[in-house]
C-alpha positions as CSV (number, residue, x, y, z in Angstrom):
1,M,15.3,30.2,34.4
2,K,17.2,28.2,32.4
3,P,16.5,26.7,29.3
4,P,16.8,22.4,29.3
5,S,20.4,21.8,27.5
6,I,20.1,18.7,24.9
7,Y,21.8,15.4,26.4
8,H,21.0,13.0,23.1
9,A,21.3,13.2,19.5
10,T,21.6,10.8,17.0
11,V,22.2,10.8,13.7
12,S,22.1,7.7,10.8
13,F,23.7,8.3,7.3
14,E,23.9,5.8,4.9
15,Q,25.9,4.8,1.2
16,E,27.2,2.4,-1.5
17,G,29.4,-0.7,-0.3
18,N,33.0,0.4,-1.1
19,T,33.6,-1.1,-4.4
20,M,36.4,-4.3,-3.5
21,G,32.3,-6.1,-1.9
22,T,33.7,-6.2,1.5
23,T,30.7,-4.4,3.5
24,E,26.8,-5.0,2.6
25,P,26.1,-3.1,-0.8
26,D,24.7,-0.4,1.3
27,E,26.5,0.4,4.1
28,R,25.1,2.8,7.4
29,I,25.7,4.3,10.3
30,T,24.8,5.9,13.5
31,I,26.4,9.2,15.8
32,D,25.6,10.1,18.6
33,L,26.5,12.4,20.7
34,E,25.6,12.5,23.9
35,Y,26.1,15.2,26.8
36,Q,27.0,14.3,30.1
37,L,27.1,17.7,31.3
38,G,24.7,20.1,28.7
39,E,25.5,20.6,25.0
40,E,28.2,23.7,26.6
41,E,30.3,21.2,28.2
42,G,30.8,19.2,24.3
43,S,29.5,15.5,23.7
44,F,30.7,11.7,23.8
45,I,30.6,10.6,20.0
46,V,29.5,6.8,19.6
47,L,29.3,5.2,16.3
48,R,27.5,2.4,15.1
49,T,27.7,0.3,12.5
50,A,28.1,-2.8,11.2
51,G,30.9,-1.6,8.1
52,W,31.8,1.5,7.0
53,S,33.9,2.3,4.2
54,I,36.6,6.1,4.0
55,D,39.4,7.3,1.9
56,S,41.2,8.8,5.5
57,A,40.0,9.9,8.9
58,S,39.8,13.3,7.5
59,D,36.2,11.9,5.8
60,L,35.1,10.6,9.4
61,E,35.9,14.0,11.3
62,S,34.1,15.4,8.6
63,L,31.3,13.5,8.7
64,I,31.0,13.6,12.8
65,N,31.9,17.4,12.2
66,R,28.8,17.5,10.0
67,V,26.3,16.0,12.6
68,K,27.1,18.7,15.3
69,R,26.5,21.6,12.9
70,T,23.2,20.3,11.3
71,E,21.8,18.0,15.1
72,L,22.3,20.7,17.4
73,S,21.1,23.6,15.0
74,N,18.4,22.3,14.4
75,L,17.5,21.6,18.3
76,R,18.6,25.1,19.0
77,K,15.8,26.2,16.3
78,N,12.9,24.4,17.4
79,Y,13.4,24.6,21.7
80,E,13.9,29.0,20.3
81,S,10.1,28.1,18.2
82,S,9.0,26.5,20.3
83,I,9.3,29.2,23.3
84,K,8.4,32.3,20.9
85,P,4.4,33.3,22.2
86,D,1.6,32.7,19.9
87,K,0.4,35.8,18.0
88,R,-2.8,34.6,17.4
89,S,-3.5,35.3,21.1
90,T,-5.6,38.8,22.5
91,V,-5.5,40.2,25.3
């Protein structure tokens, strides 16, 4: 049997507002990874924020890559640990 596929993952971040005061004192962004065909095919990336300040496009790219690495790694570990046989059981 094929193992279950990840179809949605969400991570939220918070940082201090920018020094110009054009955003709230605390900025928040949520990054959703939405999978149409399973994790092997890659995800759509959905950004949700009322204001998130960056110095360059690479800052946002780094944040998205961090989400992908962290979230998928954690989900896989949780799944793998859930399918391991219970060592306490005896026959």
